[in-house]
C-alpha positions, 0 to 999 in steps of 0.5 A, a space after each residue: 176630665 173634661 179638658 183631658 176629654 177635649 184632647 181626643 179627635 173625633 175619629 178616636 172617639 167614634 172608634 171608642 164608641 163603636 168598640 164599646 157597642 160592638 164588644 162581645 157578651 162576656 156574661 159567660 165569665 161571670 157564671 163560670 167563676 168559682 171565686 167571688 166577684 166585686 161589684 161597685 155600682 154607681 146608683 146614678 150610672 147612665 152607661 150601666 143603669 142600676 137595674 142592669 148592674 144588679 141583674 148581673 150580680 146574680 151571675 156569679 156564685 159568690 158576689 160583694 156588692 157595693 152600691 155608691 151614690 155616684 154615676 159611672 166613675 166611682 173611682 174618681 167621684 168617690 175615691 175613698 168609698 171605692 177604695 174601701 170597698 176594694 179593700 173590704 173585698 180583698 180582705 174578705 175573699 
């Protein structure tokens, strides 16, 4: 991933970060959903700190929460546990 990241131009990275910083607040989507929502949270995530992620878990009416001992990319850092969480969610919604 580090090597792949080196292929991005500085301009592309600046645009990416600006898009993330300026994206609109979509928390209203979580509050209006009437379906279960899956949260897979990285306990060591610096981009979305644990407390901020947990606060969003209270917005939907029904949630499935899995906290992994990872940072921001659980699908790479803990591939099997992430897949198991998704599998559990899909079998129980």
